[in-house]
N, C-alpha and C positions, 0 to 999 in steps of 0.2 A: 658428552653432555647429554643431561637430561632434558628434552622438549619439555618446553613451559605447558601448563595445564590450560586447557580451553574449554570455556564455559563449566570450569571445575573439575575437566577428566584430562587425565592423561592421554597424549594422541596413540598411543598403542591400543586402549582401551577404545576411544572411538573409532579408530580404524577397525577393530575387530567385531563392532557391534555396528560398521556400516552407517555411521554417522559422522567421521570426519569433515567431508565437504561442508554438511549442513552446518555444523558449530563452526569452521571455518570463516563461512559467508556470514554469518549471523555476528561474530564477534568481529570482521572488519571494518563493521560499520562507519565507526567514528573518523578512520582512519581516511575511508572511501570518499565520505561525506567532502573532507578538507579537499582531496584529491579532485573531486566532481567539482568543486566550487572554484578551486585552481583553473580547470581544464577550461569551464565555461567563460571565466575571467579573461583568459587570452581571447575569447572568439567574441566579447561583447560588443565590439564594434559592428562585427562582422553581423551578428546575429540580431542587433536593432537594425542595421538597415536592410534585414530580411523582412523582419515580422514588425517594424513600427509602422510601415504603412496601411497595415491591416488591423492590428491592435488598438492603434488609435484612431479608428473609423467607426464611429458610432453605428453605421450602416453595415458594416462589415461582420463575421460572426466566425467564431474560434472552435472548433469541435476537437477535444480530447477522446483520442479512441484508442482501445486495444480490447485486448480478451482476457477476462478471469482476472488476474491479479492486475496485469497490466491495464484492464478497462478501471478497477480500482484507484488506480491514482488520479485518473481523471474526476472520478466523484468526490474525492478529499479536496482538490485543488479548485473544481470548478465554482463553487458558492463564492470562494474568495476571488478569483479571477473575474469574475463577473462583477463584481462590484468597482475591481482596480482598475480593470481597463476598460477602454471606450466603446471596443467592440462587444455583441452578445456572446457570452461562453457556455458551453454546455458539455457535458460529459454525455457521450453516448459511443455504447461498445460496438467494436466492430461487427459483433455478430449479430447487432441490432440493424446496424447499416445493412450487411449482406444481404438477410432475408427479408428485409422492407425497405429499399433505399429510398424510394421515393416519398416515405412517411419523414424521414431524417435528413433529406439533402435538398436545399430549395436552389434551383437552378440558378436564381436570379439573383443570389445574396452572393458577393464575393466571401469566399470561403479559406480559413486557414485551417487545413487538418494536420492536429497536431497526433503522429501515430506512434504508440510506443510498444518496444516489443523486444524481449531481452535476447532471444535467440535473432527474429526478426522474420521467423520462416513460419509461422503459422498462417494457415492457407488463408483465412479471413483477413490477415492483414493486408497484404498484396487485394483480395478482392476488393477490399473498401476505397484500396487507392484508386484501381481502376474504375469504379463504379463513381467515385466522387468526379473523376476526369471525363467520365462520359456524360455525367449527370448538370453538372454545375459548368457555368459558361465562363468562370474564372476562379481557378482554385491554385494555390499554393500549400507545399507540403513541407512539413518540419518533421522530420525521421527523429527522435529518441530511441537509441538502441545500445545495446551492450556488446555487439557481434558482426567485426567488420567484415566478415563475409556471408552474414545473412541476407537473405534476397530482401529486405525490406530497405537495408542499408546503400542497395544496389539500386534501388527503385528507380525506372527508367522515365522519369517525367523530366519535363524542362522547368519548371518552378519550383523547384524543390532545394533544401536544405540537410543535411544529415548531422545532428548531435551525436558523436559516436563518445561514449562513457570509455573510463580505463579499463583495461583489459579484464582485471579482476573482478568488474562487477559481471562478468559474464558467467552466472553463478553455474557451475558445475551439477550442484543438486537438484534433487527431482525441483523441489518447491524453492518458488523466488522469494530473496530476502535482503541482500545487499542492492541485486539488479532493482527491485522495486525499490527500494529508499533512494538511492541515488539516482534514477529516472525521475522519481518525484522533484527530487531537489534542483537535478537541472531543469527540469521544466519551469517552476518557479522561479527561479535564477533567471532563464533566458527572457520570461515574459516580464517579468516585474524587477525593475532596476535595483540596486543594492540602495539607491538613497530614499528609496522607497520602502522596501523590505525589511532594511535595516543592517544589513551585511553581516547577520550573526552566526555566522557558520560554526566559528569556535564557541558558542555558547550550547548551540544544536550537538554539535558533536562530543562536547564535554558532559551534558546531560545524559545523552543516550552512551557513553565510554562508563558513569556512574551507574545506571540501571542494569548494564551488563555486568560490571562487577561488584553490584552490591544487593540484586534482587532474587541472586540464587537460592538463599536458603527459603524463603518465601517462595519462590516457583517450583522449586523442588517438593515442597510441602503438599502444595498444591496437586501435583504432576502424580506424587504418590498414592495419594486418594483416588485416583483415576475416578473421576466424577463422568458420567455416563450422558449426563447432558450439561452444555455449557452455552450460557447466552454471553453477547457482549453488546454492548449499549454506549452510543455515542450521540453527541448534540451537534447540530452542524457539520462542520467540516470531520468531525469526530464519527460522524456515522459512516461515513465512508471507510474509514477505517476499523470500524467494530464488524463492517463485511469482507475485508481483509482479513481481519483476524479469525474470524470463523473459516472463511476457505482454509489458511495455513493449518489451523488443528486438524479440520476435517482430511485434509491432504496428507499431513504427516503421521495421524494416527490411523490413516486407510480405510477412514470412514467407521472407526469404532465409536467415534462419540458423535452425536446427536449435535448439531448447533442449530442457534438462531441467534439473528442480529435484530436491532430497532432502536431508535432514541427512547429515550427515558419516559419522555411524554405519551411518544406512540405506542410502549410499551404495556399501558394499561388498558388498550383498546382491544383486546381479546389475546393477544401474543403473550400477556401474562399467565395465562392459562397454562403454559408449556413450561412452569416451575413445578417442579418435585424434590422430596426431600434428598433427591440425589444430582441436583443442579447446582453447578456453580455458575454463578452470576458476577460479570466483570464490567464495572463501568471508569468509561475514560470519561474522567473529570473535567468540564472547560474552567479555563480561566477569566472567560467572562464572568462578571459577577452576577449577571441578569439571568444569563443561562445556567451558571451554578447555583442556584436555585432550586431549579427544577433536577438539575442531579442528585444532589442532597436528597429533595423531597423523595424521590422515588428508592434512594438506598435505604433511608430511613425506615420508609414506609415496607420493604422488603424483609430488614430487621426483625421490623416490629411483628410482621406476618409469621413468620419464622417458619414457610415452606421449604427455602432455598436451603440447600446444604453448606452454603457459605456465600457470601456477599462480599465482594472487593472490588476497592476503588483505587485507580492509578489515579494520582494528582501530582498536580504540583505546586498545590496548595492545600496541603493534607492537615485534616482536622485532628488534633491531640488526642480529642476523645476515641475515635475510629482506630487510632495508631496500629492494633492488632490486624486490622484487615485493612491496612492500605498499604501499595505501593508507592511510595513518595519519590518523585522525581524533582532533583533538588538543582537551583541554580535557574532556573524559568518560573518564575512566582509571579514575575510580571511579563512574561510572555504574551504574544498573541497566539490563539489558538493552533494556528499552524506551524508554530514551531515546536510544537507538543507533538506533532505527528512522527516524528523519529524516534525518541526515546518510548513514546507510548506502543510504538510496534514493535520495537526491540522487546519490550516486556513479553508481548503474546507471541513474538518467534521464538523465544526461549521456553514459555510454558509449552508449545506446541510441541518443539523439539524434546523436551523431556519428558513429557505425556509418552511421546511415540515411545521413546526408550522404554520407559516404564509399562508399557503395553508389550513389548518385545519387538515393535515393527522397526524397520530398519529407515532411518530419515531419510538417507542417500537416496533409497530405491523403497520408496514404502508400498509399492504395490508391483510385486515382481512378477504377478502373472501378465500384465502390462495391457489392463483393462482400461487403465489411462495412462498417458506418456506426458515425458518431459517437452514434446513437443508434440501437439493435438494433431491426431493421425483420424482419418475415416470421414474426413469432411469431403462431401461431394456438393463441388460449386455448379449451379447451374445459371445459363446466360440469361439476361437482363431478355423479358421480352418486350418489342417494341412498342 
């Protein structure tokens, strides 16, 4: 029996090109989002009992933390959570906490430290937990991880809870894909009740599947063009996603593509000089009607300028006049921007994957020289001075 294609490729072709794991992990995201939702639902009462006293306390603080892709989970969610929870919510990478802990940790403010880790073995992850324990009078830890044997999942502190995601989300590939999307969904589901966020996992998963199934022709065309510069832009929550998209492209092409991210409004203030006639600009378009005006203004301006090789809009409310340069996301035209995170990131992941292949890079291990690694290496941790 012939295996079904994954992202448009037969499995033997993917395996021969060192791309099978990355393709599988991108393609599995709709199913893994459903599995993650079901898992969190079984833990709803336990999660509520653990996080409720902190997220309902206006004097408390929630810090979403991780390194690299894991840090960008927090950057995507923090602006929304800060509006919806009584507690103050910030996204602070572990890499910032570890190097300047007294700048980011308030000893007197009750803290819920939400730590993300695919493997849970990054040295900064445990160091951030230990620093919070030593510096903050009352700290609670919610660990969101994909690896049951990782150090973060077994963190030796009293006031902690681990949210362990389905086994398949522990991505084998170098780049985080389904681990990113599922840790992000699990955190939203854990901290915001379904009655508030709408419980729309079916619509999110369906839209993500639609992108995976229908966007390949456009993304193939873009990848084969092998643009040497790529800009990702997004407003509000989508700016954090733009940052993750640039990292994914840089990782999977082994640094062959120069990347830049910003908000559409911020891009005019200097970063626009990054654009050349070999630059691809991709804009994650907001569903908020006020925000979307600014997104469209910048898109239309760039097209009038004629400086970029191509300007692509990824949108749940596509414009007929721009159809040829639009990746349309169906079924979420009335959704809040937070629901767009998953189908939008799937498009960015697939483009990075295809661009990697177009350049002859092996996506599952794009840096065989080992200068960068799946779990970061070479970090020297230092004791905090008294």
